[in-house]
N, C-alpha and C positions, 0 to 999 in steps of 0.2 A: 605490647611487647614488640620491639622492633625486629625486623627480619635480619638479624646480624648474629653470627656465631662468635662467641668469645674465645674459642679455641683456634679455629682455622681462619677466622676473619671473613668468612663467606657472607656476601651481601646479595640482594636481588640483582638479576640480570635484566636488562631492558632491550626491547626490540620492537618489531612490528608483526602483527598478525595479518596474513595475506589471505583474502577470501578468494572464492572461485572466480569472481569478476576482477580480481587483482586489486581490489580496494584495500588500502593499508590502514590499519588502526594500531594505536599503541597498546602494548601489553608488557607484563613483567613476569619473570620466572622467579618465584620465591624459593629460597633454600628450605629444606625440611628441618625447621627449627623446633626444638623440644626444650622444655624446662626440666632439668635433672638435678636432683639433690645428691651430693656425694659427701661421705664422711672423710674428714681430713684428720688422720690419726695423730699427726705431729702437733696439731693445735687442739685436738680433742673437741672439735665442733663440726657442724655440717655447713656446707656451702651450696648455694643454688646457682647453677650456671645455665645460661641459654646457649645451647649447643646444637649444631647440625648433626645429622646422622653420621657424617664423616668425622665430626669432632668426637662423638661417642666412641667410635672405633679407635681414634687416636688415644683417647684416655684409657681404653682397654689395653692398648698395646704398650704405651709408655708409662702408665700409672698416673694417678691423680696428683701425687706430690710433684712430679716432674712437670706436668702440664701447668699446675698452679704457679710454679716457679717461673715458667716462661711467660705466663700472663702478667705476673708482677714485674718481671724484667722489662716488659713493654711499657710499663707505667699504668696499666689498668688496675682499678681497685676490685678486689675480690671479697 
């Protein structure tokens, strides 16, 4: 599963980890990605989305129908 939210588009952030001796090593900050299944009443079926914690809050606020419409408007397959 890739670290990419289908709702908000969040992806990993990249940067450096700095030790006490100031040696820098690469690191990445992954978003909190979850697999969630939602019931789509208009189509009478379930869909599984990979969403971040913020994406779950967006779905709770706007509703699954509106969020799926935005995803499809971007051209992504649901």
